C-alpha positions in Angstrom: -51.8 100.8 -53.0 -53.5 101.6 -56.3 -53.7 105.3 -55.5 -50.3 106.1 -54.3 -48.9 104.0 -58.0 -51.7 106.1 -59.6 -49.9 109.2 -58.1 -46.7 108.5 -57.8 -46.6 107.2 -62.2 -48.0 110.6 -62.5 -44.4 112.0 -61.2 -42.0 110.1 -61.4 -43.8 107.7 -65.3 -44.4 104.5 -65.7 -40.8 103.1 -64.5 -41.5 104.2 -60.7 -44.1 100.8 -60.8 -40.7 98.9 -61.2 -38.6 100.7 -59.0 -41.9 99.9 -56.4 -41.7 96.1 -57.6 -38.8 95.5 -57.1 -38.2 97.2 -53.2 -41.7 95.5 -52.3 -40.4 92.5 -53.3 -37.7 92.2 -51.1 -39.0 93.6 -48.3 -42.2 91.6 -48.2 -42.4 88.6 -50.8 -43.9 87.8 -53.9 -47.3 88.9 -54.9 -46.0 92.8 -55.6 -44.6 92.3 -59.7 -45.0 94.7 -62.0 -48.2 93.1 -63.3 -49.9 92.9 -60.1 -48.7 96.9 -59.3 -49.7 97.4 -63.0 -53.5 95.9 -61.8 -54.0 97.8 -59.1 -53.1 101.2 -60.6 -55.5 100.6 -63.1 -57.9 98.8 -60.5 -58.0 102.5 -59.1 -58.2 104.6 -62.2 -61.6 102.3 -63.3 -63.4 102.5 -59.6 -63.0 106.3 -60.2 -64.1 106.3 -63.6 -66.7 103.8 -62.6 -67.8 106.2 -59.4 -69.5 103.4 -57.1 -67.7 99.4 -56.7 -70.3 97.2 -56.2 -70.1 94.9 -53.4 -70.7 91.4 -55.8 -68.4 92.0 -57.9 -64.7 90.8 -56.5 -61.4 91.6 -57.2 -60.8 88.9 -59.6 -64.6 90.5 -61.8 -62.2 93.4 -62.1 -58.9 92.5 -62.9 -60.9 91.3 -65.8 -62.7 94.5 -66.5 -59.5 96.6 -66.6 -58.6 96.1 -71.0 -62.4 97.3 -71.7 -61.5 101.1 -72.9 -65.2 102.0 -72.8 -67.1 103.2 -69.3 -70.6 102.4 -70.4 -69.4 98.9 -71.5 -68.1 98.2 -67.9 -70.7 99.7 -66.3 -73.1 97.7 -68.3 -71.0 93.7 -68.0 -71.0 95.4 -64.0 -74.8 95.5 -63.9 -75.1 91.8 -65.6 -72.7 90.4 -62.7 -75.1 91.8 -60.2 -78.6 90.8 -61.7 -77.2 87.3 -62.6 -74.6 86.7 -59.2 -72.6 85.8 -61.5 -69.0 84.3 -60.2 -65.3 85.6 -62.1 -65.9 82.3 -64.3 
């Protein structure tokens, strides 16, 4: 979903996410808010930059990392979470 949203927003702008949010919520129910879809899109962008997705990190871990702009800082935090087996909390 994130990859599709990322590609669509490149061609149609960020308003496409709002449109998809309304459509998916009507068709499928809760869980497709603008914020949730934006996070899915940003997650897709992040994993392309980080290259490998750690199997030890949850989606919640990555949501916490999304606001960080520095890729080296993100990689550092991923390494710390893996080494110390840290939960999202």
